[in-house]
GUVEXMI-681462 format. One record per residue: residue in one letter; x, y, z of N, C-alpha, C, O, CB in turn. Coordinates in steps of 0.1 Angstrom, whole numbers, plus 5000, padded with zeros to 4 digits. Glycine has a CB too. Layout:
aXYZXYZXYZXYZXYZ...
//
This chain:
x721748273383721748363394722048503389721348603392722648323406x723148513382723648643377723048673363723348593354725148663378x722348783362721848813349722848903341723648963348720448883350x722648913328723548993320723349133323722249183322723348963305x724449203326724449353328725449413319726449353315724649383343x725249543317726249613308727449653315727849773315725549733302x728149563321729449583327730249453325729649353321729249613343x731549463327732249343327731849253338731849293349733849373327x731449123335730949033345732049003355733148993352730448903338x731548993368732448953379732648803378731748723376731848993393x733948763379734348623378734748583392735748623398735448603368x733948493398734348433411735248323409735248253398733048393419x736148293419737148193418736548053421736448013432738348223427x736147983410735347853412736247753418735747653424734847813399x737547763417738547663422738847683437739547603443739747663414x738447793443738747823457737747763466736647813467738847983459x738147663473737347593483735947563478734947573485737147683495x735847513466734647473460733947363467732647343467734847433445x734747273475734147163482733247213493732347143498735247083488x733547333498732747383510731247393506730447343513733247523514x730947453495729447473492728847343487727647313489729347583481x729647253481729147123477728747043489727646983490730247043469x729647043499729346973512728147043519727246973525730546973521x728147173519727047243526725747213520724747193527727347393526x725647213506724447173499723947033503722747013506724647183484x724846943504724446803508723846803522722846743524725746713508x724446873531724046873545722646943547721746903554725046943554x722547053539721247133540720147043534719047043539721347263533x720346983523719346903516719046783525717846743526719846853503x720046733532719746623541718846663553718046583557721146563547x719046783557718146833568716646833564715846783571718546973572x716346873552715046873547714546733544713346703547714846963535x715346653539714946513536714746433549713746363550716046443528x715646443558715446373571714246413578713546333585716746393580x713946543578712746593585711446593577710446623582713046733590x711646553564710446533555709646663555708446663556709546423559x710346773553709646903552710046983539711146953533710046993564x709247073535709447153523710447263526710447313538708147203517x711147313516712047433518711247563517711747673519713047433507x709947553514709147673512708347703525708547653535708247653500x707347793523706547833535705747723541705347623534705647943530x705547733554704747633561703547713568703347823565705547553572x702847643577701747703583702147823591701347923592701047603592x703247823598703747943605703948063596703748173600705047903613x704448033585704748143575703448203570703248323568705548093563x702448113568701148163563700448243574699848353571700248043559x700548203586700048283597700748423598700148523600700248213611x702048423597702848543597702448643586702248763588704348523597x702248583574701848663563700448733565700348853563701748573550x699548653571698248703574698348813584697648923583697248593579x699148793594699348893605699949023600699449133603700248833616x701049013592701749133587700849213577700849333578703049093581x700149143568699349213559698149273566697849393563698749113548x697649213576696549263584697049383592696249483594695949163594x698249383597698749493605698849623597698849733603700149453610x698949603584698949723575697549763570697149873572699849703563x696849663565695549693558694349723568693549803564695249583549x694349653579693249683588693349823594692249893594693249583600x694449873599694550013603694250113592693650213594695950043609x694650073580694350163568692850173566692350273564695050113555x692150053567690750053565690050133576689150213574690149913565x690450113588689950193600690150343598689250423602690550143613x691350373593691650513591690650573581690050683583693050533586x690450503570689550563559688150563563687350643558689750473546x687750473572686350463577686050573588684950593592686050323583x687150643592686950743602686750693616686150763624685850833598x687150573619686950513632687650593643687150613654687450363633x688850643639689550733649689450873644689750903632691150693649x688850963652688551093647689351203655689051323655687051133649x690451153661691351243668692751223663693151123657691251223684x693551333666694951323662695651203668696451123662695751453665x695451183681696051073688695650933683696450843681695751083704x694350923680693750803675694350763662694650653659692250803675x694350863653694850833639696350803640696850723632694650953630x697150873649698550843650698750693654699750633649699150933660x697950643662698050503666697950413653698750313651697050453676x696950443645696750373632697950393623698350293617695450413626x698450513621699650533613700850453618701550393610699950683612x701050453631702150373636702050223633702950163629702250393652x700850173635700550033632700850003617701349903614699149993636x700450093609700650083595702150083591702650003583699950193587x702950163598704350163596705050033600705849983593705050273604x704549973611705049843615704549733605705349643602704549803629x703349753600702849653590703649663577703949563571701449683587x703949783573704749803561706149733562706549663553704949953558x706749753573708049693575707949543576708849473571708749753588x706849493583706649353584706449293570706949183567705449323592x705649353561705449313548706849303540707149213533704449403540x707649413542708849413535709849313540710549253532709449553537x709949293553710849193558710449053558711248963555711249233572x709149023561708748893563707848833552707548713553707948893576x707348913543706348853533706848873519707248773513705048933535x706848993514707249013500708748973497709048933486707049153495x709548973507710948943506711148803501711848773492711748973519x710548713509710648573505710048543491710548473483709948483515x708848603489708148583476708948623464709048553454706748653477x709548743465710348793454711648723452712348743442710548943456x712048643462713148553460712748423454713648343451713948543473x711448403453710948263449711048163460711048043457711748223437x711048213473711248123484709948093491709848013500712248173494x708848163487707548143495706948013491706347943499706648263492x706947983478706247863473706947803461707747873454704747903469x706747673459707247613447706447653435706947633423707147463449x705347713437704447763426704847913423704547993432702947753429x705447943412705848073409704748173409704948293412706648083396x703548133405702348223405702048273419701648383421701148143399x702248183429702048223443703148323447702848423453702048103452x704348303443705448393446705148533440705348633446706748343441x704748533427704448653420703348733427703348853429704048633406x702248663431701148723438701448783451701148903454699948623440x702248713459702648763473703648873471703648973478703148643481x704548853462705548953460705049083455705549193457706648903450x703849083448703249193442702749293453702449413451702149153433x702549243465702149323477702949443479702549543484702049233490x704249433475705149553476704549673469704849783474706549513470x703849653458703249773451702249843459701949953457702749723438x701549773469700549823477701149913488700349983495699649723483x702449903490703049983501704050083495704950133502703749893511x703950113482704650223477705950183468706550273463705150313487x706250053467707450013460707049963446705849973442708149913467x708049913439707849843426708549713426709849713427708249943414x707849603425708449473427709549443417710549373421707449363427x709449483405710449453395711849523398712849463398710049493381x711749653402712949723406713649653418714849633418712649863409x712749613427713349553439714049423436715149393441712149523449x713449343427714149213423715449243416716449173419713149133414x715549343408716749373401717849423411718949363411716549483390x717449523419718449573428718849473439720049453441717949693435x717949403444718249313455718749173451719749123455717049293464x717949103442718348973438719548963429720448883430717148903432x719449053419720549053408721849123413722849063412720049113395x721649253417722849333419723449313433724649303435722549473417x722549303444723049283457723449143460724649123465722049333467x722649043458722948913462724048853453724848773458721648823460x724048883440725148833432726448893435727548823433724748853417x726449023438727749093439727849163453728249283453727849203428x727549093463727549153477728949223480729949163479727249053487x728849353483729949433488731049443477732249453481730549383501x730749433464731649443454731549583448730449623443731549333443x732549663448732549803444732149813429732749743421733949863446x731249893426730749923413729649823408729149843397731949903404x729249733416728249633412727149623422725949623418728849493411x727349623435726349613445725749753448726449843454726949553458x724549783443723949913445723649943460723450063463722649923437x723549843468723249863482724349943489724050003500723049733489x725549943484726650023490727050143482728150203484727849933492x726250183472726550293464725450403466724350393461726550253449x725850513473724950623476725750753476726850763482724250603490x725250853469725950973468726051053482726951133484725251063458x725051023490725051093503725651013515725651063526723551133507x726050893512726750813522728050753516728150723503725850693527x728950723524730150643520730050513527730350503539731450723523x729450413521729250283527730450183524730550073530727950223521x731350223515732450133511733750203512733850313508732250073497x734750133517736150203517736650213503737650293502737050113526x736050153494736550163480735950283473736350323462736250043472x734950353479734450483474735450583478736050583489733050513480x735650683469736650793472736250863485735150903486736750883460x737250893493736950963505736651113502737351173493738150953515x735651163509735351303507734951363521734151293528734151323497x735451473525735051533538733551553540733151563552735751653540x732851553529731351583531730651463538729551483543730751593517x731351353539730751233546731051233561730651143568731251113540x731751333566732251333580731151313591731451263601733151453583x729951363588728951353598727851253594726751253599728251493599x728151163585727151063580726650973591725450933591727750983569x727450943601726950863612725850933620725050863627728050823621x725851063620724851143627723551163619722451163625725451273632x723751193606722451213599721851093593720751093587722751313588x722550983594722050853588720750813593719850783585723050743590x720450813606719150773611717950853605716950803602719050783626x718250983603717151073597716951023583715751013578717551223598x717951013575717850973561717350833559716550803550719150993553x717750743568717150603568715650613570714950533563717850523579x715150693579713750703581712950763569711750733568713550793593x713650833560713050883548713150793536712750833525713551023545x713750683538714150593527712850553519712950563507714750473532x711750513525710650463518709950583511709250563500709650393527x709950703517709350823510710150843497709650873486709350943519x711450833498712350853486712050753476712050783464713850833491x711750623480711350523470710150563462710050553450711150393477x709150613470707850643464707950753454707350753443706850683475x708750863457708650983449709850993438709751063429708751103457x710950913440712050933431712750803427712950773416713051023438x713150723437714050613435713550513424714350473415714250533447x712250473424711850373414711950433400712250363391710350333417x711650563398711750623385713150633380713450603369711150763385x714050663389715450673386716050533382716750513373716250733398x715650433390716050293388715550243374716250183367715650203399x714350273371713750233358714650273347714950203338712350283357x714950403347715750463336717150393335717550353324715950613338x717750373347719150323347719050173343719950123335719750333360x718150093348718049953345717649933331718149833325717049883354x716850023325716550003311717850023302718049953293715450103307x718650123306719850153298720850033299721650003290720550273304x720749953310721749843312721149713308721749603309722149843327x719949713302719349593298718749503308718249393305720349513291x718649553320718049473331716549463331716049353335718549533345x715849563327714449553325714049453315713149383316713849693322x714849453304714549363293714649213298713949133293715449393281x715649193307715749063312714549013320714248893322716949053321x713749113325712549083332711349083323710249063327712349183343x711549093310710549083300709749213299708549213295709648973303x710349323302709649453302710349553294711649563294709449503316x709649643287710249753280710149873290709449863300709449793267x710949973288710950093297709550153297709150193308712050193292x708950173286707650233285706550163293705750223301707150253271x706550023292705649943299705849953314704949963322705649803294x707149943318707449943332707150083338706650093349708949913335x707450193331707150323336705550343337705150403347707650433326x704850283328703350293329702950223342702050273350702650233317x703450103345703150033357703450123369702650133378703949903358x704650173370705050253381704150373384703750393395706550293380x703850443373703050563375701650523380701150583389702950633361x701050423375699750373379699850333394698950373402699250263371x700750253397700850203411701150313421700550323432702050093413x702050413417702350523426701050613428700750653439703450603421x700350643417699250723418698150663427697550723436698650753404x697950533425696950463433697350463448696550473457696750323428x698650443450699150433464698950573471698450583482700650403464x699250683464699150813470697650843472697350913482699850923461x696850803463695350833465694850763477694150823485694550783452x695250633479694650553490695250603503694450613513694950413488x696550623504697150643517697250793521697550823532698550583517x697150883511697251023514696051113510695451183518698551083508x695651103497694551183492693251153499692551243503694451163477x692951023500691650983507691651023522690551083526691450833506x692651003529692651053543692451203544691751253553693851013550x693051283535692851423534691451463532690851553538693751493524x690751383523689451413519688351363529687351433531689051353505x688651253535687651183544687751223558686751223566687751043542x688951263563689151283577688951433581689451523574690451233582x688251453591687951593596689151633605688951663617686651603603x690351633599691551673607692351773599692251773587692351543610x693151853605693951953598694951873589695351763592694752043608x695351943578696251883569697551843575698151733572696551973557x698051923584699351893590699351763599700351693600699852013599x698151733605698051613613698051493604698751393608696751613621x697451493592697451383583698851363577699351253576696451403572x699451473574700851463568701851413579702751333576701351603563x701651453591702451403602702351253603703251183605702151473615x701051203603700851063603701450983592702050883594699351033604x701251033580701750973568703350963568703850853566701351053555x703951073572705451063573705950983585707050923584706051203574x705150983595705550893607705450743603706350673606704550913619x704450703595704350573590705550533582706150433584703050553582x705950623573707050593564708450593572709350523570707150693553x708550693582709750693589709950573598711050513598709750823599x708850513604708950393611709450283602710350203606707650363618x708750273591709150163581710550173576711350083576708150163570x710950293572712250323567713350283576714350223573712450463562x713250333589714250313598714350163603715450113605714050403611x713250093603713349953606714049873595714849793598711849893609x713649903583714249833572715749863571716549763570713649883558x716149983573717650023572718349953584719449903582717850173572x717749963596718449903608718549753607719449703615717749953620x717749683599717949543598718949503586719749413588716549483595x718849573575719649543564721149593565722049523562719049593551x721349713570722649773571723649693580724749673576722549913575x723249653592724149583600724549443595725349363602723649563614x723949403584724349263578725549273569726149173567723149213571x725849393564726949403554727849523557729049513554726349413540x727349633561728149753564728549763579727849833586727449883559x729549683583729949693596731449653597732049613587729049593605x731949653609733449643610733949503606735149493602733849673624x733149393607733649263605733749233590734749163586732749163611x732849283582732749233568733749293559734449393562731349263563x733949223548734949263538734349323526733149303523735849143534x735149403518734749463506735749423495736949403498734749623508x735249423483736149373472735949463460734949523457735749233468x737049473452737149533439737649433429738749383432738049663440x736949403419737449313409738749363403738949483401736449283398x739649263399740849303393740649343378739449353374741949193394x741749363371741549413357740849313348740349343337742949443351x740749183352740049083345738649063350737948973345740848953345x738249143360736949133365736849023375735748973379735949113354x737948973381737948853390738048903404738649003407739048763387x737448823413737548843428738148713433738148603426736248873435x738648713445739548603450738848483454739448373454740348653461x737548483458736848373464735848313455735348383445736248403477x735348193458734148153451732948223456733048283467734047993451x731848203449730648283453730148263468729848353475729448253444x730148133472729648103485730548153496730148213506729547953487x731848143494732848193504732748343504732848403515734248143501x732548403493732348553492731248593501731348703507732148593477x730148523501728948563509729248563523728848643531727748473506x730048463528730448453542731448563546731448613557731048323545x732248603536733248713539732548853539733148943545734348713528x731348863534730749003533729449013540728849113539730449023518x729148913548727848913555727948873569728848793573726848813548x727048923578727148893592725748863598724748923593727849003600x725648773607724348753615724348833628725348883632724248603618x723148843634723048913647721848863654720848823648723049063645x721848863667720748833676720048703672718848693672719748953675x720848603670720248473666719548403677718848303675721348383660x719748443690719148373701717748433704717048383712719948383713x717448543697716148603700715048563690715048603679716248763699x714248473695713148413686712148513682711748523670712448293693x711748603691710748703688711248803678710548843669710248773701x712448853680713148943671713248883657712848953647714448983676x713648763657713848693644712548683637712448693625714548563646x711448653644710148633639709648763632709148763621709148593649x709848883638709449003633710249043621709649103611709449113643x711549023621712349073610712548973598713448983590713749113615x711648873598711648773587712948693586713348653575711448853575x713548663598714748583598715948643591716948573589714448453591x715848773589716948843582718048873592719048933587716448973576x717948843604719148843613720048713610721148703615718748843628x719448623602720248513597720648543583720348473573719448373598x721348653581721748703567722648603560722548593548722348833568x723548533567724448443561723648333554723848303543725448383571x722748273562721948163556721048213545720848143535721048103567x720548343546719748393536720548413523720048393512719148523540x721748463524722548493512723048363505723248353493723748573515x723248253513723648133508722548053501722647983491724348043518x721348073508720147993503718948083502717948073509719847883513x718948183493717848283491716548223487715548283488718248393482x716648103481715448033476714747943487713847873484715747953464x715347943499714747873510713947973519714548083522715747793518x712747943523711948033531712648063544713247973550710547973533x712548183549713248223561712848153574713648153583713048373563x711748083574711348013586712247893589712147843600709847963585x713047863580713947743582715347793586716247703590714047663569x715647923586717047963588717647933601718747893603717148113585x716747933612717247913625717747763626718747743634716047933635x717147673619717647533619718847513610719647423612716547443615x718947593600720047583591721347643596722447603592719747643577x721247743605722347813610723447723616724647743613721947923620x723147633625724147543631724847463620726047433621723547453641x724147423610724747343599725747433591726847383588723647293589x725347553588726247643580727447683589728547673584725447773576x727247713601728347753610729347643612730547663610727847793624x728847523614729747403616730547373603731747343604729047283621x729947383592730547353579731647463576732747433572729547343568x731247583579732247693577733447673586734647693581731647833580x733247633598734447613607735247503602736547503604733947583622x734647393597735447283592736347323581737447273579734547173587x735947423573736747463561737447593564737947653555735747483549x737547633577738247753581737847873574738647963569739747733578x736547893573735848013566735248093577734548033586734847973555x735348223578734748303589733248293589732648283578735248443587x732648293600731248303602730948413612730948403624730548163608x730748533606730648653614729248663620728248643614730848783605x729248693633727948713640728048793652729148793659727248573643x727048873656726948953668725948893677724848853672726749103665x726148883690725248823699723948903700722848843701725848803713x724049033698722849113700722649203688723549233680722949203713x721449253686721149343675721849483678722349543669719549363674x721849523691722449643694723949643691724549743687722249673709x724549523694725949513691726249523676727249593672726449373696x725449463667725549483653725349623648726049673640724649383646x724249683654723949823650725049913654725350013647722649863656x725649893666726749983670727949963661728650063658727149943685x728149843657729349823648729049893634729949943628729549673645x727749893630727449963617727750113619728350173610725949933614x727350173630727550313631728950353634729450463630726650373642x729750263640731150293641731850283627732650363624731850183651x731350193619731850183606731550303597732350353590731350053599x730250353599729850473592730750593596731150663588728350503595x730950603609731850713614733250703609733750803604731850713629x733850583609735150563604735350593589736250643585735750433608x734350543582734350563567734150713564734750773555733250483560x733350783572733050923570734151013574734351123567731850963577x734950983584735951063589737351033583738351103585736051063604x737450913577738750873571739550783581740650743578739550993568x738950753593739650673602739850533597740950463600738850663615x738850483590739050343584740250343574740950243575737750303577x740350433566741450443556742750453563743750383559741250553546x742850523574744050543581744450413588745650373588743950653592x743550333593743850203599744350103589745250033592742550143606x743750103577744150013567745550043562746349953560743150023555x745850173561747150213556748250183567749350133564747250363553x747850193579748750163590749050013591750149973593748250213604x747949933589748149793589748949743578749849653579746749723589x748849803566749549773554751049803555751949733550748949833542x751349903563752749943564753449863575754649883578752850093568
//
């Protein structure tokens, strides 16, 4: 699970409640055996894949064909594409790049590659998400998801007054997240991951990966921006408005789903000691740093790729998300038996509110003041 990186490796406490994950594995495997079903995608997942991919590519095709020749008509298509982009990110490529879509790795690679068609780079995503985030969730200095120069996502980051308004500007920057990926983030990650040996672990040299990224980005910009500018009889500002609207919708949906799973008031943050050790074993660590939300909403869970079941996803990332709803009672009951927290919010709004309260407290120093008060 953890690949070699140019840092002192984090050492999880394997002797701390190791029986929990052993028992949980037995119960989860029993669920699949008793029901005689695969841990991978089923017919419902294949339908969802078709739907989400179509939600992006059909409006794109209609846009390029000039079916909509008004600003309002094209905006409808851009909005649908934004929803399709987020659906691909949450419900399709996410499982595939975790190896959870199929037992056939070639299928996972093919489906995961779809990320490149919506402006990302699948290799960078795997490194940041699978290696750094899943292995080292909420661990200072290791989990890139909580390391941002323009945000303070962790209480272990040094406090700076420049973050005081982050809860207010966060939604705007969240909405620009995928534009940032297209024009800068992937290039920056390539350079850093190459220096740390992470690209080499994926069987790529920096030059080869950079060539891939440049080609994919150029093709993406040609298809989604240059061709609409050339083919549509609309002012440039209207096309740019549509393009950025698509990305803003996708960016804010992705951020609003992923952030309330880890950066909120319930979850814990960790700093390895001088030996690189943290206090819990890996499975318990995932429960201490992750939260679920809106688990009673079937429609919501369907659209967000089961990522409102983040606990189940972090414990079993190689199981397709269509099974998480059934695994959740097993995980929760087992955690309760071993006196391990199982954090969850009844509603999405409740989780999102907790995230923004946490952002505000981290940005203003209120979180640090509470911790100091509690310690005294």
